[in-house]
C-alpha positions in Angstrom: 101.1 100.4 120.8 103.6 103.1 120.0 103.0 106.7 120.8 102.8 109.3 118.1 106.2 110.6 119.2 107.7 107.1 118.8 106.1 106.7 115.4 107.4 110.1 114.3 110.9 109.1 115.5 110.6 105.8 113.6 109.4 107.6 110.4 112.3 110.0 110.6 114.7 107.1 111.1 113.5 105.0 108.2 113.3 108.1 106.0 116.9 108.9 106.7 117.8 105.3 106.0 116.1 105.6 102.6 117.9 108.9 101.9 121.3 107.4 102.8 121.1 103.8 101.7 118.4 103.8 99.0 118.3 107.3 97.4 116.7 105.7 94.3 113.6 105.1 96.4 113.0 108.8 97.4 110.9 109.4 94.3 108.4 106.9 95.6 108.1 108.6 99.0 106.8 111.7 97.2 104.2 109.7 95.3 102.8 107.9 98.4 99.1 108.9 98.8 99.6 109.4 102.6 102.0 112.2 101.9 99.6 114.0 99.6 96.7 115.3 101.7 93.3 115.6 100.0 92.1 118.4 102.2 93.4 121.9 103.0 93.9 121.1 106.7 94.5 117.4 107.0 94.2 115.8 110.4 97.3 113.7 111.1 96.5 111.1 113.7 98.0 107.9 115.2 96.5 105.7 112.5 97.8 107.9 109.7 101.3 107.9 111.2 101.2 104.1 111.6 100.0 103.5 108.0 102.7 105.8 106.7 105.4 104.1 108.7 104.2 100.7 107.5 104.2 101.9 103.9 107.8 103.0 104.2 108.8 99.7 105.7 107.0 97.9 102.9 108.8 100.0 100.3 112.2 99.2 101.7 111.5 95.5 102.3 110.0 95.2 98.8 113.1 96.8 97.3 115.4 94.6 99.3 113.5 91.4 98.4 113.9 92.3 94.7 117.6 93.0 95.2 118.6 90.3 97.6 119.4 92.6 100.5 118.3 92.1 104.1 114.9 93.5 105.1 114.3 96.0 107.9 
């Protein structure tokens, strides 16, 4: 299991990949429910980070599958 620091690093890396290689996907990052907290002081824990990372990977892989590009 990855640490929260490792997950944050992975999230940063895939986010930068999206910004640099797939800028057309950035609008979907803003629409992800995990990025829109439903409370004033949301608690960010390991599970939230893991779900967010997995959703970013799924976004890129889904895009690549539809455009015949290699997946992450």
